[in-house]
ROFI-800484 format. One record per residue: residue in one letter; x, y, z of N, C-alpha, C in turn. Coordinates in steps of 0.02 Angstrom, whole numbers, padded with zeros to 5 digits, always signed. Example, Ala and Ser with C-alpha at 12.3 -4.5 7.8 and 13.67 -1.06 7.14 Angstrom:
<recs>
A+00660-00284+00390+00615-00225+00390+00660-00165+00390
S+00642-00112+00354+00684-00053+00357+00645+00002+00394
</recs>
This chain:
<recs>
X+00905-00299-02900+00902-00342-02841+00947-00316-02786
X+01007-00294-02806+01053-00269-02756+01023-00209-02720
X+00991-00164-02759+00959-00105-02729+00904-00125-02682
X+00865-00176-02701+00811-00201-02659+00838-00227-02593
X+00894-00266-02596+00923-00294-02535+00946-00238-02488
X+00978-00187-02517+01002-00132-02476+00944-00097-02442
X+00890-00085-02481+00831-00052-02453+00800-00094-02398
X+00797-00160-02410+00767-00205-02360+00808-00204-02296
X+00874-00210-02303+00918-00209-02244+00911-00143-02207
X+00910-00088-02246+00903-00022-02215+00838-00017-02177
X+00784-00043-02208+00719-00041-02176+00718-00080-02111
X+00748-00140-02113+00752-00182-02053+00792-00146-01998
X+00848-00117-02018+00890-00082-01969+00854-00023-01938
X+00819+00015-01981+00781+00072-01955+00728+00048-01906
X+00694-00007-01924+00643-00034-01880+00671-00056-01814
X+00729-00089-01816+00761-00112-01754+00781-00052-01712
X+00812-00002-01746+00833+00057-01709+00775+00095-01680
X+00720+00099-01718+00660+00133-01693+00633+00098-01632
X+00630+00031-01635+00605-00008-01578+00651+00002-01518
X+00716+00001-01531+00764+00010-01476+00756+00079-01445
X+00744+00129-01489+00737+00197-01462+00676+00203-01417
X+00620+00172-01439+00559+00173-01398+00572+00138-01332
X+00604+00077-01337+00616+00039-01277+00662+00076-01229
X+00710+00113-01259+00758+00148-01217+00728+00210-01185
X+00689+00247-01225+00665+00311-01200+00602+00307-01159
X+00559+00258-01173+00494+00258-01139+00466+00187-01131
X+00503+00142-01101+00479+00073-01095+00419+00066-01049
X+00406+00115-01007+00350+00110-00959+00285+00138-00987
X+00285+00162-01048+00225+00191-01078+00173+00136-01090
X+00119+00138-01053+00068+00086-01058+00037+00081-01127
X+00035+00137-01163+00003+00138-01229+00037+00092-01279
X+00099+00073-01266+00133+00027-01311+00098-00040-01316
X+00060-00058-01266+00027-00123-01265-00040-00123-01302
X-00067-00065-01316-00136-00061-01341-00146-00099-01407
X-00100-00092-01453-00109-00122-01519-00106-00198-01516
X-00060-00224-01476-00050-00297-01473-00101-00331-01428
X-00122-00296-01374-00168-00326-01326-00228-00279-01316
X-00268-00268-01368-00321-00218-01364-00374-00231-01312
X-00397-00294-01306-00451-00309-01257-00426-00300-01186
X-00366-00324-01173-00337-00316-01106-00326-00242-01090
X-00300-00205-01140-00286-00134-01130-00350-00095-01116
X-00401-00108-01156-00464-00072-01147-00496-00087-01079
X-00489-00149-01056-00517-00165-00990-00475-00133-00935
X-00409-00130-00945-00365-00096-00897-00384-00023-00890
X-00400+00010-00946-00419+00080-00943-00480+00091-00899
X-00522+00040-00892-00583+00047-00853-00570+00050-00778
X-00509+00038-00757-00495+00048-00685-00505+00122-00666
X-00509+00165-00717-00524+00236-00704-00595+00246-00679
X-00638+00196-00689-00707+00202-00667-00713+00198-00591
X-00662+00168-00559-00660+00167-00485-00628+00232-00462
X-00667+00286-00465-00638+00353-00457-00659+00389-00393
X-00704+00360-00355-00730+00395-00296-00675+00404-00243
X-00670+00464-00217-00623+00479-00162-00662+00476-00097
X-00642+00430-00054-00676+00421+00011-00627+00438+00067
X-00642+00490+00104-00599+00513+00158-00609+00468+00219
X-00559+00424+00230-00565+00376+00285-00559+00409+00353
X-00524+00465+00358-00518+00501+00422-00584+00533+00442
X-00619+00559+00393-00685+00589+00408-00734+00535+00429
X-00729+00477+00398-00774+00422+00414-00759+00393+00483
X-00696+00397+00504-00675+00366+00567-00620+00409+00600
X-00639+00462+00636-00590+00508+00666-00542+00476+00716
X-00559+00416+00741-00512+00381+00785-00443+00375+00752
X-00443+00368+00686-00381+00356+00650-00332+00414+00658
X-00358+00475+00663-00315+00533+00672-00275+00526+00737
X-00307+00504+00789-00273+00496+00854-00226+00436+00852
X-00247+00382+00822-00205+00322+00820-00141+00334+00782
X-00143+00378+00732-00083+00393+00692-00054+00462+00709
X-00067+00487+00768-00043+00553+00788+00033+00558+00782
X+00055+00610+00747+00126+00619+00736+00152+00586+00673
X+00108+00553+00637+00128+00518+00575+00087+00546+00517
X+00112+00537+00457+00080+00566+00398+00008+00547+00387
X-00011+00486+00407-00079+00463+00396-00131+00502+00436
X-00109+00538+00487-00157+00579+00525-00175+00643+00486
X-00136+00659+00435-00151+00717+00393-00203+00700+00340
X-00198+00640+00313-00236+00625+00252-00234+00550+00240
X-00293+00520+00233-00296+00449+00217-00362+00435+00183
X-00358+00413+00120-00418+00397+00081-00422+00322+00069
X-00482+00297+00060-00492+00227+00042-00462+00214-00027
X-00442+00152-00041-00412+00136-00106-00461+00147-00163
X-00433+00163-00222-00474+00167-00282-00434+00140-00341
X-00457+00151-00403-00428+00119-00462-00354+00133-00473
X-00320+00084-00503-00248+00091-00518-00233+00152-00561
X-00281+00174-00601-00269+00231-00645-00253+00295-00605
X-00269+00295-00541-00260+00356-00501-00198+00352-00456
X-00156+00303-00466-00099+00294-00421-00054+00355-00419
X-00038+00382-00477+00007+00441-00479-00029+00503-00452
X-00090+00513-00474-00128+00571-00449-00133+00570-00373
X-00148+00512-00345-00159+00508-00273-00096+00518-00233
X-00039+00493-00257+00022+00503-00219+00047+00575-00225
X+00031+00607-00280+00049+00678-00287+00005+00723-00243
X-00059+00706-00238-00106+00752-00204-00114+00738-00130
X-00093+00680-00105-00101+00668-00034-00058+00716+00007
X-00084+00738+00062-00047+00782+00107+00014+00747+00137
X+00014+00680+00135+00069+00643+00165+00135+00656+00130
X+00133+00671+00065+00195+00683+00028+00217+00756+00031
X+00179+00797+00066+00199+00866+00076+00191+00909+00014
X+00227+00964+00012+00223+01012-00044+00294+01033-00064
X+00335+00986-00085+00405+01003-00100+00411+01047-00162
X+00447+01101-00156+00458+01146-00213+00524+01131-00248
X+00567+01092-00216+00631+01073-00247+00641+00998-00238
X+00688+00971-00275+00699+00899-00275+00721+00872-00207
X+00752+00913-00167+00776+00890-00102+00731+00913-00044
X+00670+00934-00060+00621+00956-00009+00574+00899+00008
X+00536+00909+00062+00480+00865+00078+00494+00814+00131
X+00441+00784+00159+00448+00738+00215+00461+00666+00196
X+00450+00647+00133+00451+00576+00115+00510+00558+00070
X+00533+00495+00074+00589+00473+00033+00566+00449-00036
X+00614+00437-00079+00601+00411-00146+00560+00346-00144
X+00571+00307-00092+00538+00241-00087+00462+00245-00094
X+00433+00304-00080+00360+00311-00084+00333+00303-00155
X+00376+00305-00205+00353+00294-00274+00350+00219-00291
X+00378+00177-00250+00399+00110-00272+00345+00066-00300
X+00283+00076-00281+00229+00034-00308+00178+00074-00347
X+00198+00132-00373+00150+00176-00405+00153+00176-00481
X+00205+00146-00511+00215+00158-00583+00264+00109-00614
X+00254+00092-00678+00304+00052-00713+00367+00091-00728
X+00365+00157-00716+00427+00195-00721+00477+00176-00667
X+00452+00148-00611+00496+00130-00556+00545+00075-00577
X+00522+00017-00603+00571-00032-00626+00615-00006-00683
X+00588+00039-00724+00630+00069-00777+00688+00108-00747
X+00672+00150-00698+00725+00191-00667+00775+00146-00630
X+00750+00094-00596+00796+00049-00561+00842+00014-00610
X+00815-00007-00668+00857-00038-00719+00909+00010-00745
X+00890+00072-00755+00936+00121-00784+00988+00145-00734
X+00968+00154-00670+01011+00187-00622+01038+00140-00568
X+01006+00083-00558+01022+00040-00502+00982+00058-00440
X+00974+00010-00395+00932+00022-00336+00960+00077-00291
X+01025+00077-00282+01055+00125-00236+01040+00197-00258
X+01045+00209-00322+01032+00277-00347+00957+00292-00346
X+00916+00241-00363+00844+00252-00362+00820+00272-00292
X+00841+00236-00241+00816+00249-00173+00847+00311-00140
X+00898+00339-00170+00932+00396-00141+00888+00459-00145
X+00884+00496-00090+00853+00562-00092+00779+00562-00075
X+00750+00620-00086+00680+00633-00068+00632+00612-00123
X+00569+00605-00103+00515+00586-00150+00513+00633-00210
X+00522+00697-00198+00517+00747-00251+00568+00736-00306
X+00623+00704-00290+00674+00691-00341+00646+00649-00398
X+00598+00605-00382+00572+00560-00432+00515+00588-00473
X+00491+00648-00457+00434+00676-00492+00442+00680-00568
X+00499+00703-00593+00507+00708-00666+00520+00641-00700
X+00530+00588-00661+00544+00522-00689+00485+00475-00687
X+00439+00486-00640+00386+00436-00627+00319+00468-00641
X+00291+00450-00698+00231+00483-00724+00177+00433-00745
X+00196+00377-00774+00147+00328-00798+00114+00292-00740
X+00048+00281-00746+00011+00248-00692+00024+00173-00692
X+00007+00140-00636+00015+00068-00630-00013+00034-00693
X+00027-00007-00725+00005-00035-00788+00045-00095-00810
X+00052-00101-00876+00074-00162-00908+00142-00187-00882
X+00193-00145-00885+00260-00167-00868+00271-00178-00793
X+00222-00160-00752+00225-00177-00681+00218-00252-00671
X+00182-00285-00717+00165-00355-00708+00192-00400-00764
X+00209-00371-00822+00230-00410-00880+00298-00388-00904
X+00335-00436-00932+00397-00418-00966+00379-00370-01022
X+00414-00314-01029+00396-00263-01078+00385-00292-01148
X+00327-00275-01176+00310-00296-01243+00281-00365-01250
X+00273-00401-01193+00248-00470-01195+00194-00479-01143
X+00164-00539-01145+00114-00556-01094+00145-00597-01037
X+00210-00608-01040+00243-00650-00989+00246-00613-00922
X+00223-00648-00870+00222-00617-00803+00293-00606-00777
X+00300-00555-00735+00364-00543-00702+00352-00508-00636
X+00399-00515-00591+00403-00472-00531+00453-00418-00549
X+00428-00357-00557+00468-00304-00587+00514-00268-00538
X+00507-00283-00473+00545-00245-00423+00594-00291-00387
X+00659-00275-00389+00709-00319-00358+00697-00332-00284
X+00672-00282-00248+00660-00293-00176+00607-00346-00164
X+00558-00351-00210+00507-00403-00204+00536-00471-00222
X+00578-00473-00273+00610-00537-00291+00649-00565-00232
X+00686-00522-00198+00725-00545-00140+00680-00571-00085
X+00624-00538-00075+00578-00558-00022+00548-00627-00036
X+00526-00638-00097+00497-00703-00115+00549-00759-00108
X+00611-00744-00128+00664-00793-00121+00677-00808-00047
X+00671-00757-00004+00684-00765+00067+00635-00812+00101
X+00573-00817+00074+00524-00863+00104+00520-00929+00065
X+00570-00940+00023+00574-01005-00012+00531-01012-00073
X+00507-00957-00101+00466-00960-00162+00493-00913-00215
X+00553-00927-00242+00578-00884-00295+00531-00885-00355
X+00523-00828-00386+00473-00820-00439+00482-00869-00496
X+00544-00880-00517+00555-00922-00576+00541-00996-00562
X+00534-01015-00499+00519-01085-00482+00445-01095-00463
X+00407-01042-00461+00338-01046-00436+00290-01073-00489
X+00235-01103-00466+00181-01124-00511+00145-01063-00539
X+00106-01073-00592+00074-01016-00626+00029-00977-00578
X-00013-01012-00539-00060-00976-00495-00022-00936-00442
X+00034-00964-00418+00073-00928-00369+00109-00868-00401
X+00131-00876-00463+00161-00819-00498+00111-00762-00504
X+00048-00779-00518-00004-00728-00522-00011-00691-00455
X-00009-00729-00401-00012-00699-00334+00049-00655-00320
X+00107-00678-00341+00168-00642-00327+00172-00576-00365
X+00145-00576-00426+00143-00514-00464+00102-00461-00426
X+00045-00482-00399+00006-00435-00357+00043-00421-00292
X+00075-00473-00266+00107-00469-00200+00170-00427-00199
X+00196-00407-00257+00254-00362-00254+00235-00294-00226
X+00170-00279-00224+00147-00215-00197+00095-00223-00141
X+00050-00272-00148-00003-00281-00098+00023-00322-00040
X+00070-00293-00003+00106-00328+00051+00122-00278+00106
X+00145-00306+00162+00176-00266+00214+00249-00253+00194
X+00271-00191+00205+00340-00173+00190+00362-00118+00237
X+00426-00104+00237+00450-00047+00276+00511-00018+00240
X+00532+00041+00262+00591+00073+00234+00650+00061+00281
X+00700+00029+00255+00758+00012+00297+00792+00075+00323
X+00822+00067+00382+00858+00123+00413+00928+00101+00430
X+00962+00075+00379+01031+00051+00389+01078+00093+00346
X+01142+00093+00364+01191+00130+00325+01199+00100+00256
X+01190+00035+00251+01199+00001+00186+01140+00013+00139
X+01079+00015+00167+01018+00022+00127+00972+00076+00156
X+00992+00138+00155+00949+00190+00185+00886+00203+00144
X+00829+00192+00176+00763+00203+00145+00750+00158+00085
X+00780+00099+00085+00762+00048+00035+00699+00013+00058
X+00658-00008+00010+00599-00047+00027+00619-00119+00043
X+00592-00145+00098+00604-00215+00117+00541-00244+00146
X+00528-00308+00132+00472-00343+00163+00498-00378+00225
X+00464-00373+00282+00489-00400+00346+00475-00475+00353
X+00496-00514+00305+00479-00585+00301+00535-00632+00322
X+00589-00605+00347+00647-00647+00361+00631-00704+00409
X+00584-00692+00455+00566-00742+00505+00496-00770+00496
X+00464-00754+00439+00397-00778+00426+00350-00722+00406
X+00289-00740+00385+00243-00690+00358+00179-00681+00400
X+00176-00711+00459+00117-00699+00502+00126-00633+00539
X+00071-00608+00567+00074-00545+00603+00121-00550+00663
X+00121-00608+00697+00165-00616+00755+00238-00621+00734
X+00251-00656+00678+00321-00664+00655+00350-00598+00632
X+00310-00558+00598+00335-00493+00576+00344-00446+00635
X+00299-00450+00683+00306-00410+00745+00372-00426+00780
X+00387-00490+00786+00450-00512+00818+00510-00488+00778
X+00505-00489+00713+00559-00466+00670+00573-00392+00683
X+00520-00352+00683+00529-00280+00696+00557-00267+00766
X+00533-00306+00814+00558-00297+00883+00632-00313+00887
X+00652-00365+00852+00722-00386+00853+00767-00330+00825
X+00742-00295+00774+00779-00240+00745+00774-00176+00785
X+00727-00176+00834+00710-00114+00870+00686-00060+00820
X+00650-00082+00769+00627-00037+00717+00562-00002+00738
X+00556+00060+00719+00493+00096+00728+00481+00141+00667
X+00419+00149+00648+00402+00196+00594+00399+00267+00620
X+00376+00275+00681+00374+00342+00711+00361+00336+00786
X+00370+00390+00822+00354+00394+00893+00287+00428+00900
X+00240+00396+00934+00172+00423+00938+00172+00489+00975
X+00137+00538+00948+00137+00606+00975+00111+00609+01047
X+00062+00568+01064+00033+00570+01131+00066+00521+01179
X+00065+00458+01161+00089+00406+01208+00164+00400+01209
X+00198+00424+01156+00270+00416+01147+00290+00343+01136
X+00242+00301+01117+00258+00231+01101+00295+00227+01035
X+00341+00180+01029+00377+00169+00965+00333+00129+00918
X+00303+00161+00869+00248+00132+00832+00269+00098+00766
X+00227+00051+00745+00233+00019+00680+00171+00036+00639
X+00181+00052+00576+00124+00065+00531+00119+00009+00481
X+00067-00032+00487+00056-00084+00437+00036-00051+00371
X+00056-00082+00316+00040-00054+00251-00023-00088+00223
X-00016-00136+00179-00075-00170+00151-00057-00243+00138
X-00056-00283+00191-00033-00353+00187-00084-00400+00157
X-00108-00384+00097-00157-00428+00065-00128-00495+00045
X-00066-00495+00021-00034-00558+00000-00028-00606+00059
X-00007-00579+00116+00004-00622+00175-00062-00647+00204
X-00112-00604+00209-00174-00625+00241-00216-00669+00196
X-00215-00657+00131-00254-00698+00085-00231-00771+00087
X-00166-00781+00095-00139-00849+00098-00167-00889+00156
X-00192-00854+00208-00216-00888+00268-00291-00902+00266
X-00324-00880+00213-00396-00891+00207-00412-00952+00165
X-00476-00967+00160-00499-01026+00123-00476-01025+00051
X-00484-00969+00018-00466-00965-00053-00391-00975-00063
X-00351-00944-00019-00279-00952-00024-00258-01023-00012
X-00287-01055+00037-00269-01125+00052-00288-01172-00004
X-00339-01154-00044-00360-01196-00100-00322-01181-00164
X-00275-01134-00161-00234-01118-00219-00267-01072-00269
X-00321-01038-00248-00354-00990-00293-00312-00926-00294
X-00300-00901-00353-00256-00842-00359-00296-00777-00356
X-00259-00723-00346-00290-00656-00345-00328-00644-00410
X-00297-00664-00466-00327-00649-00531-00390-00690-00544
X-00396-00749-00514-00457-00788-00522-00519-00748-00502
X-00511-00707-00450-00567-00669-00423-00569-00597-00446
X-00511-00567-00454-00508-00495-00468-00491-00478-00541
X-00466-00527-00579-00451-00517-00650-00469-00580-00688
X-00532-00599-00689-00550-00665-00717-00545-00667-00793
X-00545-00728-00819-00553-00738-00891-00626-00726-00908
X-00639-00682-00956-00708-00665-00975-00716-00674-01050
X-00778-00673-01073-00793-00679-01144-00827-00615-01168
X-00801-00587-01222-00830-00524-01247-00887-00538-01296
X-00915-00486-01325-00973-00492-01369-00959-00534-01430
X-00896-00538-01451-00878-00578-01510-00863-00650-01492
X-00871-00667-01428-00858-00735-01406-00785-00750-01392
X-00743-00699-01390-00672-00709-01378-00656-00703-01303
X-00616-00749-01279-00598-00750-01208-00533-00712-01196
X-00531-00676-01142-00470-00639-01124-00471-00625-01049
X-00414-00604-01023-00409-00586-00952-00431-00514-00942
X-00481-00505-00901-00508-00438-00888-00461-00400-00841
X-00432-00347-00865-00384-00308-00826-00415-00251-00787
X-00481-00249-00785-00515-00200-00742-00518-00228-00672
X-00463-00222-00636-00456-00251-00570-00510-00222-00524
X-00549-00266-00493-00603-00239-00452-00639-00292-00412
X-00700-00277-00392-00740-00320-00349-00764-00381-00387
X-00750-00441-00362-00772-00503-00397-00847-00506-00409
X-00887-00475-00366-00960-00477-00375-00982-00439-00438
X-00940-00394-00463-00957-00358-00524-00952-00403-00586
X-00917-00460-00578-00910-00507-00634-00928-00577-00610
X-00981-00581-00572-00999-00642-00535-00999-00705-00579
X-01025-00699-00639-01029-00756-00685-00961-00788-00698
X-00909-00745-00699-00842-00769-00717-00798-00780-00656
X-00822-00762-00597-00781-00769-00536-00813-00819-00488
X-00852-00795-00442-00881-00837-00390-00921-00896-00418
X-00959-00883-00471-01004-00935-00497-00968-00993-00529
X-00903-00986-00542-00866-01042-00571-00852-01096-00519
X-00860-01079-00455-00848-01128-00401-00908-01136-00355
X-00940-01080-00338-00993-01080-00287-01061-01095-00318
X-01102-01132-00280-01170-01146-00302-01220-01094-00277
X-01201-01055-00226-01246-01004-00199-01258-00949-00250
X-01312-00913-00241-01327-00856-00284-01281-00798-00265
X-01280-00749-00309-01241-00688-00295-01264-00655-00231
X-01330-00651-00222-01357-00618-00162-01338-00656-00099
X-01338-00723-00102-01320-00762-00043-01247-00751-00024
X-01203-00751-00074-01132-00741-00060-01118-00669-00037
X-01153-00621-00066-01145-00552-00043-01167-00545+00029
X-01219-00580+00048-01242-00578+00117-01191-00608+00164
X-01159-00662+00143-01108-00694+00184-01048-00648+00194
X-01025-00618+00139-00968-00572+00144-00985-00512+00187
X-01046-00485+00179-01066-00427+00219-01069-00445+00293
X-01092-00504+00309-01094-00526+00379-01023-00528+00408
X-00976-00553+00369-00906-00554+00391-00878-00484+00399
X-00895-00440+00352-00873-00371+00357-00900-00338+00420
X-00962-00351+00436-00993-00322+00496-00957-00346+00559
X-00941-00410+00561-00905-00438+00619-00836-00406+00627
X-00800-00401+00571-00733-00371+00573-00738-00298+00592
X-00786-00262+00564-00792-00190+00578-00810-00177+00651
X-00854-00219+00679-00873-00211+00749-00812-00219+00794
X-00772-00269+00781-00712-00281+00822-00659-00227+00809
X-00654-00206+00747-00608-00152+00729-00622-00089+00769
X-00685-00068+00771-00704-00007+00807-00693-00014+00882
X-00706-00074+00907-00694-00087+00979-00619-00081+00995
X-00578-00110+00951-00505-00107+00961-00481-00035+00958
X-00507+00003+00910-00488+00073+00904-00505+00114+00966
X-00565+00104+00991-00587+00142+01050-00541+00129+01110
X-00521+00067+01119-00477+00050+01175-00407+00077+01165
X-00383+00075+01103-00316+00102+01088-00314+00178+01098
X-00367+00212+01077-00370+00284+01088-00365+00300+01162
X-00401+00263+01204-00397+00274+01276-00326+00262+01301
X-00294+00210+01276-00226+00194+01298-00177+00251+01282
X-00183+00279+01222-00139+00334+01203-00149+00395+01248
X-00211+00413+01263-00224+00470+01306-00202+00456+01378
X-00211+00395+01401-00190+00377+01468-00114+00379+01474
X-00079+00357+01423-00006+00361+01423+00016+00434+01424
X-00017+00476+01385-00002+00547+01384-00011+00578+01453
X-00065+00558+01487-00078+00583+01554-00025+00560+01603
X-00002+00499+01594+00051+00472+01639+00116+00511+01630
X+00134+00525+01568+00194+00566+01556+00187+00634+01589
X+00130+00665+01580+00119+00732+01607+00119+00732+01684
X+00103+00674+01713+00103+00668+01786+00172+00654+01813
X+00221+00645+01769+00290+00635+01791+00316+00564+01787
X+00283+00520+01751+00306+00451+01745+00374+00448+01711
X+00412+00398+01728+00479+00389+01699+00477+00339+01641
X+00529+00340+01601+00534+00293+01545+00532+00221+01570
X+00564+00208+01626+00564+00140+01653+00494+00119+01673
X+00456+00164+01703+00388+00148+01722+00343+00134+01661
X+00357+00170+01607+00313+00168+01549+00330+00114+01498
X+00390+00088+01500+00416+00045+01446+00370-00013+01429
X+00349-00051+01479+00309-00111+01466+00242-00094+01434
X+00209-00042+01460+00144-00022+01432+00151+00003+01361
X+00205+00039+01346+00214+00064+01278+00228+00007+01229
X+00262-00044+01251+00272-00103+01208+00206-00136+01193
X+00163-00141+01243+00096-00170+01231+00056-00128+01182
X+00060-00061+01188+00025-00018+01141+00052-00028+01070
X+00117-00032+01065+00149-00044+00999+00122-00108+00967
X+00121-00162+01006+00099-00226+00980+00024-00226+00965
X-00014-00196+01009-00087-00194+01000-00106-00156+00937
X-00076-00098+00927-00094-00058+00869-00068-00088+00805
X-00009-00119+00807+00017-00154+00749-00032-00208+00726
X-00059-00245+00773-00104-00299+00755-00171-00273+00729
X-00197-00221+00762-00258-00189+00736-00247-00164+00664
X-00191-00129+00654-00177-00100+00589-00167-00154+00536
X-00132-00206+00554-00120-00262+00507-00186-00291+00484
X-00233-00298+00529-00297-00329+00512-00338-00284+00465
X-00336-00219+00475-00379-00175+00434-00344-00150+00372
X-00277-00146+00372-00241-00117+00316-00241-00161+00254
X-00256-00225+00263-00259-00269+00204-00324-00258+00165
X-00368-00218+00192-00431-00196+00160-00480-00253+00149
X-00459-00307+00116-00506-00360+00098-00507-00419+00145
X-00482-00411+00205-00475-00468+00250-00542-00500+00267
X-00596-00462+00267-00662-00489+00283-00685-00538+00230
X-00659-00531+00169-00675-00579+00116-00620-00631+00108
X-00558-00610+00115-00502-00654+00103-00489-00703+00160
X-00490-00678+00221-00474-00720+00279-00508-00693+00341
X-00575-00697+00344-00612-00666+00399-00593-00695+00467
X-00582-00760+00471-00565-00790+00536-00499-00763+00561
X-00450-00755+00516-00385-00728+00536-00392-00655+00556
X-00433-00617+00521-00444-00548+00539-00473-00541+00609
X-00523-00582+00624-00553-00579+00691-00504-00602+00744
X-00464-00653+00728-00415-00677+00777-00364-00622+00793
X-00339-00589+00741-00289-00537+00752-00318-00479+00793
X-00379-00460+00777-00411-00405+00814-00423-00424+00887
X-00439-00486+00900-00447-00509+00970-00381-00503+01007
X-00325-00521+00974-00260-00515+01008-00242-00441+01018
X-00264-00398+00973-00253-00326+00982-00289-00301+01044
X-00351-00321+01052-00389-00301+01111-00357-00326+01175
X-00333-00387+01173-00300-00416+01233-00238-00377+01251
X-00198-00359+01200-00137-00321+01213-00153-00251+01240
X-00205-00220+01213-00224-00154+01238-00248-00157+01310
X-00284-00210+01327-00306-00219+01396-00246-00224+01443
X-00195-00260+01421-00134-00266+01462-00101-00198+01469
X-00098-00160+01415-00068-00093+01417-00105-00048+01466
X-00170-00049+01462-00210-00004+01505-00206-00024+01578
X-00200-00088+01592-00192-00111+01661-00126-00085+01690
X-00074-00088+01649-00008-00064+01671-00009+00012+01679
X-00042+00046+01633-00047+00119+01638-00086+00141+01700
X-00136+00103+01718-00175+00119+01779-00130+00118+01840
X-00084+00070+01843-00038+00066+01899+00011+00125+01898
X+00035+00143+01838+00081+00199+01833+00046+00264+01854
X-00014+00273+01830-00052+00333+01848-00065+00337+01924
X-00081+00281+01953-00093+00279+02025-00029+00297+02063
X+00027+00271+02039+00091+00285+02071+00109+00359+02067
X+00083+00393+02016+00096+00464+02007+00042+00507+02040
X-00003+00475+02076-00054+00512+02113-00116+00530+02073
X-00123+00501+02013-00183+00515+01973-00236+00465+01993
X-00288+00488+02026-00338+00442+02055-00405+00443+02018
X-00411+00488+01969-00474+00491+01930-00462+00467+01859
X-00515+00445+01827-00509+00420+01758-00486+00476+01711
X-00444+00458+01663-00421+00506+01614-00479+00522+01567
X-00492+00586+01558-00547+00608+01515-00524+00609+01442
X-00562+00576+01399-00547+00576+01328-00580+00637+01296
X-00542+00681+01265-00572+00742+01236-00617+00726+01176
X-00652+00776+01153-00697+00768+01096-00657+00760+01031
X-00659+00701+01003-00626+00688+00939-00678+00659+00890
X-00737+00686+00894-00793+00657+00856-00791+00673+00781
X-00748+00720+00761-00739+00734+00690-00665+00736+00674
X-00650+00728+00610-00581+00732+00587-00550+00799+00606
X-00586+00853+00596-00560+00920+00610-00546+00930+00684
X-00590+00905+00728-00579+00912+00800-00518+00872+00822
X-00510+00813+00795-00453+00771+00814-00387+00803+00790
X-00387+00829+00730-00326+00861+00703-00310+00926+00741
X-00361+00964+00758-00350+01025+00797-00321+01009+00866
X-00345+00956+00896-00320+00935+00961-00245+00921+00959
X-00223+00895+00902-00152+00878+00894-00111+00938+00870
X-00144+00996+00861-00108+01056+00840-00089+01057+00767
X-00127+01023+00726-00111+01018+00655-00142+01076+00616
X-00101+01112+00579-00124+01169+00539-00145+01144+00470
X-00205+01117+00466-00228+01086+00404-00238+01137+00348
X-00259+01197+00366-00269+01249+00315-00204+01265+00278
X-00150+01270+00316-00085+01284+00285-00062+01225+00242
X-00070+01165+00268-00050+01106+00230-00085+01102+00162
X-00150+01116+00164-00190+01112+00102-00170+01169+00054
X-00157+01227+00081-00137+01284+00039-00069+01270+00006
X-00023+01244+00046+00044+01227+00019+00038+01174-00035
X-00005+01124-00024-00013+01071-00073-00042+01099-00138
X-00089+01144-00133-00119+01174-00193-00067+01210-00235
X-00021+01246-00202+00033+01280-00238+00078+01229-00272
X+00094+01176-00236+00137+01123-00264+00105+01093-00327
X+00041+01078-00324+00006+01048-00381+00005+01096-00440
X-00004+01160-00426-00007+01210-00480+00062+01224-00510
X+00113+01229-00468+00178+01252-00491+00227+01196-00509
X+00227+01142-00470+00279+01092-00478+00259+01035-00524
X+00199+01008-00515+00179+00949-00554+00182+00961-00629
X+00159+01018-00656+00166+01028-00729+00239+01027-00753
X+00284+01051-00711+00355+01049-00730+00380+00977-00732
X+00358+00936-00685+00377+00865-00686+00355+00832-00751
X+00293+00844-00770+00265+00812-00829+00300+00836-00892
X+00315+00900-00896+00351+00927-00954+00421+00898-00959
X+00454+00893-00902+00522+00865-00902+00522+00791-00921
X+00471+00755-00897+00466+00684-00916+00457+00677-00991
X+00412+00717-01019+00398+00713-01091+00460+00729-01132
X+00497+00780-01110+00558+00799-01146+00611+00745-01145
X+00613+00709-01089+00665+00658-01080+00644+00590-01108
X+00581+00571-01098+00560+00503-01114+00509+00498-01171
X+00485+00554-01195+00434+00552-01248+00366+00537-01220
X+00318+00522-01263+00250+00507-01241+00206+00569-01247
X+00142+00556-01231+00093+00611-01237+00105+00665-01185
</recs>
């Protein structure tokens, strides 16, 4: 009996130590969830089916001009499945081709919503150390794709907000995660990433991620917040306006739509409870289009057919897209007119008011389109924001017309041919061939080293 007790205790200790070792070395490994949550895991793997790469710049070359001087003018693809988060951030031209840990154009913060390795590193090192340095520094640490521990306490199904900067933001708007209702917690888990954010430029928090919610979450309130800070993401290459780049404010815009006002959560539509062939119910983790699971999503509330609702959503998309393109065309003109005014000898004092209008107009246009799903989530708000963008651009162009006249420019500014992505990029002097060649070398030489180093340090496949 004594021998049995010793063996049992030893076995328990070994089991505990083994579990601790796994938790310590590789807590972000999504495969750890497969055995305990097989149906959820298998459905999560299906996010790989959303694999199409859609070049948004080729589809709409206006974007190259609107983001002139900023990384998005190099490369911008439409969103796809969570399984590709790491691949896409590695391969985008926006992250450059860093050959060393301290190389490249982007900060560490660019990893922040790409992997469950991010909260792991923050827990191990602290936020200050995590955010320190260049994006390339994180390559050997951040390898696992968006998955289980991004949304759940490791090893459990309990929801969590895994990123401290998101926790602070929710607390700032009076909705701390631990006090929220279940449906709101579901939204907040998505909202830790599907939000507007920026990288701080303070001595205390250099390049830390922050949500600009201190004064509210509407497009106007965030605009005022940025203005108060005199914050800019970049200076526009043509107009020299101090620009803001909206990210993906899905959390903020969804709350303003019908579904948000009714308390319907993101997961109700994008990760519904479904029934498998054995009759067992589970949450489908193949995050995607609600129409693909109509029986379990829209049909639980709506009486219309799938075709009727698809027609309604498409009509809203068409309205938003029409206004979007109109806003873009006017903004493009404003940037070229500002460029012409500078070249004609305009002063900063003459240009200041028009550039502020351009800043506000493009921020609002970008906010409306960057949430991606606004035509379904909050179409009225999307159209309202785009209308205000057009109004602001009209004000900017009226002011620029006066500046141009004062500088003796009496003819309309000619907009050059930007009908393709390549033509627009060439106009801006962008050496795309070199960027792509450098990126190819980076992918061939650096990425395999990152993966090998991660495996040596953290284990896993």
